[in-house]
Structures are given as structure tokens and as C-alpha cells.
C-alpha positions as CSV (number, residue, x, y, z in Angstrom):
1,M,32.0,-17.9,19.9
2,E,35.3,-17.5,18.9
3,R,36.6,-20.1,16.5
4,S,39.2,-22.4,16.8
5,R,42.4,-22.1,14.9
6,V,42.5,-25.2,12.7
7,L,45.7,-26.9,11.3
8,V,45.2,-29.1,8.3
9,V,48.0,-31.8,7.6
10,G,47.6,-33.2,4.4
11,G,45.9,-30.4,3.1
12,T,46.3,-30.9,-0.5
13,G,45.0,-34.7,-0.7
14,Y,41.8,-36.3,-1.5
15,L,39.8,-35.5,1.8
16,G,42.1,-32.8,2.7
17,R,41.4,-30.4,0.5
18,R,37.8,-30.4,1.2
19,I,38.6,-30.3,4.9
20,V,40.5,-26.9,4.4
21,R,37.5,-25.7,2.6
22,A,34.9,-26.3,4.9
23,S,37.1,-25.0,7.3
24,L,37.3,-21.9,5.7
25,D,33.5,-21.8,4.6
26,Y,33.0,-22.1,8.6
27,G,34.8,-19.5,9.5
28,H,37.8,-20.9,11.0
29,P,41.4,-19.3,11.0
30,T,42.7,-22.0,8.4
31,Y,46.5,-23.2,8.3
32,V,47.4,-25.4,5.9
33,L,50.8,-27.4,6.4
34,H,53.3,-27.7,3.1
35,R,56.6,-29.4,2.7
36,R,59.2,-27.2,1.5
37,E,60.0,-30.5,-0.4
38,I,56.9,-30.0,-2.7
39,G,59.2,-29.6,-5.4
40,V,57.7,-28.8,-8.7
41,D,54.1,-30.6,-8.6
42,I,52.4,-27.3,-9.9
43,D,48.5,-29.0,-9.0
44,K,49.2,-29.0,-5.6
45,I,51.3,-25.3,-5.7
46,Q,48.0,-24.2,-7.3
47,M,45.6,-25.7,-4.7
48,L,48.0,-23.9,-2.1
49,M,48.0,-20.7,-3.5
50,S,44.0,-21.0,-4.4
51,F,43.6,-21.3,-0.7
52,K,45.8,-18.4,0.4
53,K,43.3,-16.0,-2.1
54,Q,40.8,-17.5,0.3
55,G,42.5,-16.5,3.4
56,A,44.2,-19.6,4.5
57,H,47.4,-19.5,6.1
58,L,50.6,-21.5,4.4
59,V,52.6,-23.1,7.1
60,E,55.7,-24.5,6.1
61,G,56.3,-27.9,7.7
62,S,58.0,-31.7,7.4
63,F,57.7,-34.8,9.6
64,T,61.5,-35.0,9.4
65,D,61.8,-31.8,11.0
66,H,60.6,-32.0,14.8
67,R,61.4,-28.4,15.5
68,I,59.2,-26.6,12.7
69,L,56.7,-29.2,13.2
70,V,56.5,-28.2,17.0
71,D,56.3,-24.3,15.8
72,A,53.7,-25.0,13.5
73,V,51.6,-26.6,15.8
74,K,52.0,-24.0,18.3
75,Q,50.2,-21.3,16.2
76,V,46.8,-23.2,16.0
77,D,44.2,-25.0,18.6
78,V,43.1,-27.9,16.5
79,V,44.9,-30.3,14.3
80,I,43.5,-32.1,12.1
81,C,45.3,-34.9,9.5
82,A,44.3,-36.0,6.4
83,I,47.3,-37.9,5.2
84,S,46.5,-40.9,3.2
85,G,46.0,-44.2,4.6
86,V,45.0,-46.5,1.3
87,H,47.2,-48.3,0.0
88,I,46.1,-47.7,-3.7
89,R,47.4,-44.0,-3.4
90,S,50.0,-44.2,-0.5
91,H,49.8,-45.6,2.9
92,Q,51.4,-42.8,5.7
93,I,49.5,-43.5,8.7
94,L,52.5,-44.2,11.2
95,L,54.1,-40.9,9.8
96,Q,51.3,-39.2,12.6
97,L,53.2,-40.7,15.2
98,K,55.9,-37.4,14.5
99,L,52.3,-35.2,14.8
100,V,51.5,-36.8,18.0
101,D,55.3,-36.0,19.0
102,A,55.2,-32.6,18.4
103,I,51.5,-32.0,19.2
104,K,52.7,-33.2,22.8
105,E,55.8,-31.0,23.2
106,A,53.6,-28.3,22.0
107,G,50.9,-28.4,24.8
108,N,48.4,-26.2,23.4
109,I,46.4,-28.1,21.4
110,K,42.8,-28.6,22.4
111,R,41.9,-31.2,20.0
112,F,43.5,-33.6,17.8
113,L,41.3,-35.6,15.1
114,P,43.7,-38.3,13.2
115,S,44.0,-39.4,9.7
116,E,40.8,-42.3,9.8
117,F,37.6,-41.1,8.3
118,G,37.1,-45.1,7.2
119,T,35.7,-48.0,9.5
120,D,36.4,-48.0,13.1
121,P,39.9,-49.7,13.6
122,A,38.6,-50.5,17.4
123,R,35.8,-52.7,15.7
124,M,38.3,-54.4,13.7
125,G,40.7,-56.6,15.6
126,H,39.4,-59.8,13.7
127,A,40.1,-57.9,10.1
128,I,42.0,-60.1,7.3
129,A,45.3,-59.7,6.3
130,P,47.1,-57.9,4.4
131,G,43.9,-55.4,4.9
132,R,44.3,-55.8,9.0
133,V,47.2,-53.3,8.5
134,T,45.4,-49.7,8.0
135,F,43.4,-50.7,11.3
136,D,46.1,-51.9,12.9
137,D,48.0,-48.6,12.4
138,K,45.4,-46.4,13.1
139,M,44.9,-48.3,16.5
140,V,48.8,-47.4,17.1
141,V,48.4,-44.0,16.3
142,R,45.4,-43.7,19.1
143,K,47.0,-45.3,21.5
144,A,49.8,-42.4,21.2
145,I,47.4,-40.1,21.4
146,E,45.6,-41.4,24.4
147,D,49.2,-42.3,26.3
148,A,50.2,-38.4,25.5
149,G,46.7,-37.3,27.1
150,I,46.1,-35.6,23.8
151,P,42.5,-34.6,23.5
152,F,41.1,-35.9,20.5
153,T,38.0,-36.8,18.1
154,Y,38.2,-39.8,15.7
155,V,35.8,-39.4,12.9
156,S,34.4,-42.9,11.5
157,A,32.9,-41.7,7.8
158,N,32.4,-45.0,6.5
159,C,32.4,-45.5,2.5
160,F,33.6,-42.3,0.3
161,A,30.7,-42.4,-2.2
162,G,33.5,-41.5,-5.0
163,Y,35.4,-45.0,-4.3
164,F,32.0,-46.8,-3.4
165,V,28.9,-45.2,-5.0
166,G,30.2,-44.3,-8.1
167,G,31.1,-47.8,-9.3
168,L,27.8,-49.3,-7.6
169,C,30.0,-51.0,-4.9
170,Q,32.4,-52.8,-6.9
171,P,35.5,-53.0,-6.6
172,G,37.8,-51.5,-9.3
173,H,35.1,-49.5,-10.6
174,I,34.4,-46.1,-10.3
175,I,31.9,-44.9,-13.0
176,P,28.6,-47.3,-13.2
177,S,27.8,-49.2,-16.3
178,R,24.6,-49.0,-17.9
179,D,24.7,-52.5,-18.8
180,S,25.8,-54.8,-15.7
181,V,26.9,-55.0,-12.4
182,C,28.4,-58.0,-10.3
183,L,26.9,-58.0,-6.7
184,L,29.2,-59.1,-3.9
185,G,26.9,-62.3,-2.3
186,D,23.5,-61.7,-2.6
187,G,23.8,-57.9,-2.6
188,N,22.0,-57.2,0.2
189,V,24.6,-56.3,3.5
190,K,23.7,-52.8,4.3
191,A,26.8,-50.7,4.3
192,I,27.0,-46.4,5.0
193,F,27.8,-44.4,1.9
194,V,28.8,-40.7,2.6
195,E,29.8,-37.8,0.4
196,E,33.4,-36.6,0.7
197,D,32.0,-32.9,1.1
198,D,29.9,-33.9,3.4
199,I,32.4,-36.0,5.5
200,A,34.4,-32.5,5.7
201,V,31.5,-30.7,6.8
202,Y,30.8,-32.7,9.6
203,T,34.3,-32.9,10.9
204,I,34.7,-29.1,10.6
205,K,31.4,-29.0,12.8
206,T,32.9,-31.7,15.5
207,I,36.1,-29.8,16.4
208,D,34.3,-27.3,18.9
209,D,31.5,-29.4,20.1
210,P,31.8,-30.7,23.6
211,R,29.9,-33.6,22.9
212,T,32.3,-35.1,20.9
213,L,35.6,-34.6,22.7
214,N,37.4,-37.6,23.4
215,K,34.7,-40.0,21.3
216,T,34.5,-41.1,18.2
217,L,32.1,-39.7,15.7
218,Y,29.9,-41.8,13.6
219,I,28.6,-40.7,10.2
220,R,25.6,-42.3,9.6
221,P,23.4,-40.2,7.5
222,P,19.9,-42.8,7.3
223,E,18.6,-42.4,3.7
224,N,22.6,-43.4,2.8
225,I,22.4,-46.3,5.0
226,L,21.7,-49.0,2.0
227,S,22.7,-52.3,0.4
228,Q,24.4,-52.7,-2.6
229,K,21.3,-53.9,-4.4
230,E,19.5,-50.6,-3.0
231,V,22.5,-48.6,-4.6
232,V,21.8,-50.5,-7.8
233,E,18.0,-49.7,-7.7
234,A,18.8,-46.4,-7.2
235,W,21.3,-46.2,-10.8
236,E,18.8,-48.5,-12.5
237,E,15.6,-46.0,-12.0
238,L,18.0,-42.8,-13.2
239,I,18.5,-44.4,-16.0
240,G,15.2,-46.6,-16.7
241,K,16.9,-49.3,-17.2
242,E,17.9,-52.7,-15.3
243,L,21.3,-54.2,-15.6
244,S,22.1,-57.4,-16.0
245,K,23.1,-59.1,-13.0
246,S,25.9,-61.7,-11.9
247,S,27.2,-62.3,-8.6
248,T,30.4,-63.4,-6.4
249,S,30.2,-65.5,-3.4
250,E,31.9,-64.7,-0.6
251,E,34.3,-68.0,-1.1
252,D,35.1,-66.8,-4.3
253,F,36.0,-63.4,-3.7
254,L,38.3,-64.7,-0.5
255,T,40.1,-66.9,-3.1
256,N,40.6,-63.7,-5.5
257,I,42.1,-61.6,-3.0
258,K,45.1,-64.2,-2.4
259,G,46.1,-63.7,-6.6
260,Q,46.3,-59.8,-6.7
261,D,49.6,-57.3,-5.9
262,Y,49.4,-56.0,-2.4
263,A,47.5,-53.0,-2.7
264,S,44.6,-54.9,-3.9
265,Q,44.7,-57.6,-1.2
266,V,44.5,-54.7,1.2
267,A,41.7,-52.8,-0.5
268,L,39.8,-56.0,-1.2
269,G,39.7,-57.1,2.2
270,H,38.0,-53.9,3.2
271,Y,35.3,-54.7,0.8
272,Y,34.8,-57.8,2.2
273,H,34.2,-56.8,5.7
274,V,32.2,-53.8,4.6
275,L,30.1,-55.6,1.7
276,Y,30.2,-59.4,3.0
277,E,30.1,-59.3,6.5
278,G,28.5,-56.1,7.3
279,C,30.8,-54.1,9.7
280,L,29.9,-50.7,9.2
281,T,26.4,-51.0,10.3
282,N,26.5,-54.8,12.5
283,F,26.8,-52.8,16.2
284,E,24.7,-50.0,17.8
285,I,26.7,-46.8,19.2
286,G,27.6,-47.0,22.5
287,D,28.5,-44.7,25.0
288,E,32.2,-44.1,23.3
289,G,30.5,-42.5,20.5
290,E,28.2,-39.7,18.6
291,E,26.1,-40.1,15.1
292,A,27.3,-36.9,13.3
293,S,23.3,-36.6,11.4
294,Q,21.4,-36.5,14.8
295,L,24.3,-33.8,16.0
296,Y,24.0,-31.7,13.6
297,P,20.5,-31.6,11.5
298,E,21.2,-28.5,10.0
299,V,23.8,-30.2,7.2
300,V,21.6,-31.3,4.3
301,Y,23.8,-33.9,3.4
302,T,23.8,-35.9,-0.4
303,R,22.0,-38.4,-0.8
304,V,22.8,-41.6,-2.8
305,K,20.5,-41.1,-5.1
306,D,21.0,-37.6,-6.0
307,Y,25.3,-38.7,-5.8
308,L,24.4,-40.7,-8.8
309,K,22.8,-38.5,-10.9
310,Q,26.1,-36.6,-12.0
311,Y,26.5,-40.4,-13.9
312,V,23.6,-39.5,-16.1
């Protein structure tokens, strides 16, 4: 089967660079949108040159230039957007409305995967402020996509391993301590952890799959559906040592959020829903979705216990 041509928007970002690599690895003609105003950001320039050496096509484009964006979209079959929606980095979700306009005018796109890759925003109407802005903005983009009649797949990838597993699910930590850990509540609420390269692979696997057209792809690797306590226990087993444990009650956690800067409040709100409320695992996938590890059992995903080995 001829593989779809893929345009990655945000291809030099944290997840985007992985999606570019996965697209190339799976043999898709891969196009990477880059801004002419990239300036002297040498790291991004070198990354783009690396993609080019691997066979990617570099396409100049900008959210501020509708015509050039339409021209870029017309070169491909599938558009994947991976621009940042994380406030501690940058929050650009609503910029995708310009991309939706370009895709609508181009009229040739077989599938659009907007920048989601976290908690399913359709299930977060109850989320606390200000963290709910992430979900609200993603739902605005979804509505625009569906109103325009653009074929889509939404990818719900749950918790990025780099942000959650490395820090033993503690906000503000990305490297595991060998001495102590603070449990959120009793530490028994189940969450789902996915290594970022695996997210990229599952994303690319879905783009030509009719089973996921106009659906949400939930990435739920069964061995990575774990509580914070289970993540900690995996680390303790690796280092051969039991950590000293404290805990933060739900009430104290919510009180602490209020004293933080805006970006931190957003991030902590997401931690609250994931690790106190259990928003990733408190529902069954219905007819509107599919589960990635069941659709693609040939993908050998990274287990949490193996991910932690790099820190030993």
C-alpha cells in the first residue's frame, strides 16, 4: 500500500521531533514545516538539517501567512500538529485554528491529527481552573475541525514518561530520588504512562488505519497502567532500597495550587485530575475510540520498569 505523505507541524519540538523520526522510519514521505523567522536558533536549524539528511522535505510556512500555509498543506495527505500545549513551555493550541482554515481551503487532506497527546479533553468539562484552559482550547479546535468536515484522529497519550515516570509522579521532579518520595494522596490512584517515542510510533501507525478515522486513539499499554506507589516500587526494586515516604493530602494539594504562578497552577491542576481523581482510568473506551496497544500488538512498547533503568 502506498504510504500517505505526512506534514508535521511543530516538528522540532519535544514530541514533534519524535513524530518526524517515526514517520521517516515507517517509510512515509515526510514534510516538516518550519518558520522563516526561525532566526539563529542553531539547535532547531541543526535538527532540521538532520531531518533533511534522513530524507525529510523541509517546507517553509507560517501561521501568519495563510497562502503559504495552504500551499504547504496541498503537498501532503496527512497533517500532524505537535505544537506545544504545555504552559510551562508555551501554550499555542489556538494557533491551530489557522491550520484548520488552511486545511479546509486546500481540500485535499485525508486526515488531520491536531495537537492533543494528553488527557482526552472531551472528558474534562469538570476540570478546575486555570488548568481547564488546556482542555477548553483543545475542544475549540476540535469543534472547528468537525464543523469544517475535516477527517481526523485525536490521540490521547495520557502521561508522558519523561515528565511523570522520571520524577516518580512528583510535580517539579524529572529525575528519581534515591532517598525520598512524596505520595499524592495514598498513591494508589491508577494512571497511564507512555514513553514519548512510543507515542510517536502509535501516532504514525494510525494515520492510514481506517479503524481510527474520526475517532480518538487512546494509548493504554496494559503494563503501564500503574499507581504512583507502583512506579515507586519499581524504582525501589531497581536500586535495592526503600525510599522514605511522605504524602500530601488532596486538600493540601489544592491549597498549594493557589499560591503558584499561572503556568504552575495549570500544570498542578492536571496532576490533580490524574493522580487524585484518576481521570485517565475512570472510564471505559466506547464506540468513539480505539486502544492503540490492541490495534497494534506488534509495537513493543517501553515498560515503566525498563524506562526507569536509565536512571540507575
